[in-house]
Structures are given as structure tokens and as C-alpha cells.
DRENVO-971237 format. One record per residue (C-alpha): residue number from 1; residue in one letter; x, y, z. Coordinates in nm, 4 decimals, always signed. Example, Ala and Ser with C-alpha at 12.3 -4.5 7.8 and 13.67 -1.06 7.14 Angstrom:
// residues 2
  num  residu      east     north        up
    1       A   +1.2300   -0.4500   +0.7800
    2       S   +1.3670   -0.1060   +0.7140
***
This chain:
// residues 201
  num  residu      east     north        up
    1       M   -1.1525   +0.6980   +0.5707
    2       S   -1.1756   +0.5173   +0.9155
    3       R   -0.9620   +0.2634   +1.0601
    4       L   -1.0964   -0.0360   +1.2715
    5       V   -0.8565   -0.2600   +1.4420
    6       L   -0.9765   -0.6055   +1.5733
    7       I   -0.7747   -0.7921   +1.8268
    8       R   -0.8506   -1.1351   +1.9719
    9       H   -0.7245   -1.1476   +2.3416
   10       G   -0.3962   -1.3041   +2.4056
   11       E   -0.3731   -1.6727   +2.5012
   12       S   -0.5756   -1.7435   +2.8086
   13       Q   -0.4953   -2.0081   +3.0792
   14       W   -0.7584   -2.2391   +2.9295
   15       N   -0.6366   -2.1846   +2.5609
   16       L   -0.3191   -2.3088   +2.6976
   17       E   -0.4891   -2.6226   +2.8675
   18       N   -0.6919   -2.6778   +2.5402
   19       R   -1.0210   -2.6316   +2.7203
   20       F   -1.3554   -2.4831   +2.5979
   21       T   -1.3719   -2.1508   +2.7578
   22       G   -1.6908   -1.9613   +2.6345
   23       W   -1.8140   -1.7271   +2.9141
   24       V   -1.5915   -1.8693   +3.2035
   25       D   -1.3812   -1.5669   +3.3130
   26       V   -1.0237   -1.7113   +3.2960
   27       P   -0.7085   -1.4939   +3.2906
   28       L   -0.4442   -1.4451   +3.0259
   29       S   -0.1510   -1.6935   +3.0453
   30       T   +0.2017   -1.5650   +3.0731
   31       K   +0.2301   -1.6045   +2.6909
   32       G   -0.0921   -1.4290   +2.6505
   33       I   +0.0283   -1.1237   +2.8503
   34       E   +0.3367   -1.1134   +2.6223
   35       E   +0.1080   -1.1411   +2.3011
   36       A   -0.0881   -0.8411   +2.4200
   37       K   +0.2155   -0.6343   +2.4818
   38       A   +0.3661   -0.7308   +2.1471
   39       A   +0.0316   -0.6337   +1.9762
   40       G   +0.0677   -0.2975   +2.1421
   41       K   +0.4037   -0.2444   +1.9897
   42       K   +0.2606   -0.3170   +1.6541
   43       L   -0.0023   -0.0576   +1.7053
   44       A   +0.2495   +0.2130   +1.8086
   45       E   +0.1660   +0.4258   +1.5107
   46       F   -0.2075   +0.4432   +1.5708
   47       T   -0.3945   +0.7061   +1.7771
   48       F   -0.7244   +0.5631   +1.8731
   49       D   -1.0357   +0.7656   +1.9297
   50       R   -1.2082   +0.4966   +2.1462
   51       A   -1.2133   +0.1261   +2.2260
   52       F   -1.4757   -0.1529   +2.2822
   53       S   -1.4328   -0.4746   +2.4710
   54       S   -1.6446   -0.7758   +2.5948
   55       V   -1.6872   -0.7797   +2.9747
   56       L   -1.4545   -1.0909   +3.0076
   57       A   -1.1162   -1.0363   +3.1806
   58       R   -0.9038   -1.1899   +2.9120
   59       A   -1.0141   -0.9235   +2.6647
   60       N   -1.0189   -0.6465   +2.9124
   61       E   -0.6600   -0.7226   +3.0197
   62       T   -0.5405   -0.7564   +2.6577
   63       L   -0.7030   -0.4051   +2.5814
   64       R   -0.5407   -0.2572   +2.9011
   65       L   -0.1895   -0.3891   +2.8073
   66       V   -0.2340   -0.2747   +2.4439
   67       L   -0.3286   +0.0787   +2.5523
   68       E   -0.0611   +0.0946   +2.8277
   69       T   +0.2106   -0.0042   +2.5715
   70       I   +0.1061   +0.2600   +2.3328
   71       G   +0.0416   +0.5218   +2.6099
   72       Q   -0.3350   +0.5811   +2.5316
   73       T   -0.4951   +0.4786   +2.8548
   74       T   -0.7425   +0.7745   +2.8785
   75       I   -0.9496   +0.7102   +2.5596
   76       P   -1.3199   +0.6202   +2.6088
   77       I   -1.3754   +0.2428   +2.6542
   78       E   -1.7116   +0.0735   +2.6294
   79       K   -1.7427   -0.2818   +2.7595
   80       D   -2.0460   -0.4881   +2.6742
   81       K   -2.1449   -0.8546   +2.6939
   82       A   -2.2603   -0.8452   +2.3331
   83       L   -1.8906   -0.8861   +2.2491
   84       N   -1.8414   -1.1902   +2.4776
   85       E   -1.7106   -1.5197   +2.3461
   86       R   -1.9651   -1.7719   +2.2122
   87       M   -2.1117   -1.9458   +2.5115
   88       Y   -2.0184   -2.3243   +2.4893
   89       G   -2.2743   -2.4542   +2.7338
   90       E   -2.2078   -2.7885   +2.8849
   91       L   -1.8734   -2.7971   +2.7033
   92       Q   -1.7274   -2.5159   +2.9137
   93       G   -1.4185   -2.6191   +3.1073
   94       L   -1.3889   -2.9600   +2.9236
   95       N   -1.0625   -3.0583   +2.7464
   96       K   -1.1160   -3.0373   +2.3749
   97       A   -0.9217   -3.3657   +2.3009
   98       E   -1.1066   -3.5559   +2.5664
   99       T   -1.4329   -3.4235   +2.4453
  100       A   -1.3439   -3.5472   +2.0981
  101       K   -1.2692   -3.8895   +2.2330
  102       K   -1.6084   -3.8984   +2.4133
  103       F   -1.8335   -3.7671   +2.1450
  104       G   -1.6218   -3.8266   +1.8295
  105       D   -1.4047   -3.5884   +1.6252
  106       E   -1.6797   -3.5216   +1.3736
  107       Q   -1.9364   -3.4149   +1.6420
  108       V   -1.6995   -3.1840   +1.8110
  109       K   -1.5972   -3.0275   +1.4819
  110       I   -1.9680   -2.9639   +1.4146
  111       W   -2.0175   -2.7978   +1.7476
  112       R   -1.7080   -2.5910   +1.7031
  113       R   -1.7218   -2.5026   +1.3365
  114       S   -2.0791   -2.5275   +1.2081
  115       Y   -2.2604   -2.1928   +1.1596
  116       D   -2.6006   -2.2778   +1.3190
  117       V   -2.5541   -2.5923   +1.5305
  118       R   -2.5444   -2.5322   +1.9132
  119       P   -2.3292   -2.7386   +2.1470
  120       P   -2.5469   -2.8634   +2.4400
  121       G   -2.6744   -2.5665   +2.6443
  122       G   -2.4717   -2.3260   +2.4377
  123       E   -2.4700   -2.0921   +2.1413
  124       S   -2.4105   -2.1376   +1.7699
  125       L   -2.2076   -1.8946   +1.5733
  126       K   -2.5362   -1.7731   +1.4251
  127       D   -2.6546   -1.7022   +1.7824
  128       T   -2.3337   -1.5171   +1.8585
  129       A   -2.3684   -1.3084   +1.5424
  130       E   -2.7233   -1.2205   +1.6474
  131       R   -2.5871   -1.0200   +1.9467
  132       V   -2.2491   -0.8976   +1.7989
  133       L   -2.3787   -0.7480   +1.4783
  134       P   -2.6641   -0.5329   +1.6194
  135       Y   -2.4232   -0.4039   +1.8733
  136       Y   -2.1637   -0.3243   +1.6093
  137       E   -2.4295   -0.1413   +1.4053
  138       S   -2.5788   +0.0528   +1.6865
  139       R   -2.2691   +0.1344   +1.9038
  140       I   -1.9545   +0.1081   +1.6944
  141       K   -2.0453   +0.1845   +1.3319
  142       P   -2.1581   +0.5321   +1.3988
  143       Y   -1.7971   +0.6232   +1.4999
  144       V   -1.6648   +0.4291   +1.1973
  145       L   -1.8800   +0.6516   +0.9787
  146       K   -1.7464   +0.9727   +1.1478
  147       G   -1.3951   +0.8602   +1.0418
  148       E   -1.2690   +0.7562   +1.3923
  149       T   -0.9986   +0.5071   +1.4505
  150       I   -1.1467   +0.2326   +1.6626
  151       L   -0.9943   -0.0683   +1.8606
  152       I   -1.2096   -0.3722   +1.9455
  153       A   -1.0687   -0.6383   +2.1943
  154       A   -1.2836   -0.9513   +2.1891
  155       H   -1.2829   -1.3303   +2.1145
  156       G   -1.2331   -1.5847   +1.8389
  157       N   -1.5966   -1.6369   +1.7738
  158       S   -1.7447   -1.2866   +1.8378
  159       L   -1.4723   -1.1504   +1.6026
  160       R   -1.5470   -1.4214   +1.3408
  161       A   -1.9123   -1.3074   +1.3485
  162       L   -1.7929   -0.9545   +1.2867
  163       V   -1.5370   -1.0465   +1.0092
  164       M   -1.8053   -1.2517   +0.8415
  165       Q   -2.0236   -0.9264   +0.8032
  166       L   -1.7331   -0.6972   +0.7156
  167       E   -1.5907   -0.9180   +0.4510
  168       Q   -1.9264   -1.0610   +0.3396
  169       L   -1.8168   -1.4200   +0.3898
  170       T   -2.0469   -1.7124   +0.3214
  171       R   -2.1494   -1.9558   +0.5943
  172       E   -1.9002   -2.2053   +0.4280
  173       Q   -1.6072   -1.9546   +0.4247
  174       V   -1.6498   -1.8463   +0.7872
  175       L   -1.6166   -2.2172   +0.8988
  176       E   -1.2520   -2.2058   +0.7714
  177       L   -1.1714   -1.8587   +0.9360
  178       N   -0.9299   -1.8793   +1.2249
  179       I   -0.8329   -1.5588   +1.4218
  180       P   -0.5106   -1.5992   +1.6030
  181       T   -0.4662   -1.4619   +1.9608
  182       G   -0.2928   -1.1287   +2.0013
  183       A   -0.2658   -1.0377   +1.6296
  184       P   -0.4124   -0.7002   +1.5377
  185       L   -0.6366   -0.7150   +1.2241
  186       L   -0.6688   -0.3826   +1.0452
  187       Y   -0.9620   -0.2729   +0.8377
  188       E   -0.9734   +0.0513   +0.6432
  189       L   -1.3264   +0.1571   +0.5545
  190       D   -1.4838   +0.4158   +0.3503
  191       N   -1.7334   +0.6777   +0.4710
  192       S   -2.0224   +0.4346   +0.4095
  193       G   -1.8706   +0.1711   +0.6273
  194       K   -1.7525   -0.0546   +0.3266
  195       V   -1.4237   -0.2336   +0.3745
  196       L   -1.1488   -0.0984   +0.1345
  197       S   -0.8673   -0.3217   +0.2733
  198       H   -0.7769   -0.5576   +0.5572
  199       R   -0.4617   -0.7058   +0.6736
  200       Y   -0.2865   -0.8455   +0.9914
  201       L   -0.0210   -0.6133   +1.1256
***
């Protein structure tokens, strides 16, 4: 059996300001730093074989703080833009409430929550999945199949794409899926990579 822990980065400065972030490289907020450290404490019993992260600072910093908290800073770490947040295009940097006033609540909900509708100049969740899932299959799953314990630090939408695959969610089910910041999500998998159980720690 292998164990896979997914963690969405701690609250970022733009989460705090209710802005669309996407690929803009914003830092963790003070609360986000504390969330990452708290996540580390929840993972104290784990011995990780390796870790994966997006290339964005908020995920990198979350991973660094978790590994520092549990004293495992020397494990192999691979960073790849395949795990980056969904790219929000022209919405990046805009306040979500103001955007809803401008375009309407329903349109913004479609941009944020539909499976295959892109915001202007950005990616849909389907587009995000099309880079996350091949990366998982080629770079992460082989270690899962070896029975290793893996940590992935990434983002709300890149992790939603992965959870959709792991849990075999429908397009409709994934639209209701929210992954909180700084909350470790543990999957236990068999030697074929099939999920046996999952829970937040």
C-alpha cells in the first residue's frame, strides 16, 4: 500500500484579497504561513519518500514549511509547471466580487466552476486536467506503484483535476468540490494505484 498526501498551499495574499490569482506568483499571507506550519504538525507521523510541487512560490513555500516542521528537508523534490494553478487569463488580479458585479454572478460562476468553459484568455478545468493528469501518470504514479509515501503541494484547481481522476468523479460532482487551503488530504492506494480510502487529516 502507498500513501499520497495532497495539500493545497496555505492562504495567499490574493486569496486574502479575494482576487483571481492563477499563474501570478503571489506570496503566502501571514495566515497562510501558519496554515502551512499547522499542516506540517498534522503530518508529523509521516515519513515521505519524495515530494512534488508546482513552480509557483505559494506552493513551494507551503512545501518548504511543511517539510521544515517535520524535519524532512532532504527528500527529493520535483517542481513542474504541470502542477500550476489554472491560468485565469484576463481575470488574473481582478477582485472576484467586483468581477461578479461587472459580468454577473452567473457568468463568473461558469468561469470558475464549469468543467470546460474558459475565462477570457485562460484555462478551463479540462485544460488544467490535460496537463496535470499526464504528469501524474508519468512522474508521480510510478512511485505510488512502488509503495512510496508521496507529498504533492499544489493549488485548488490542479488538485481538483487530480482528485477528479483519483475518485472517479463526474464533471457534475467535481464542480461542487472545494479543497481548503493548508488541509492535508490523505489517499491510501493499492499496488495498482487504486484508491482504498481518503480523508482530511
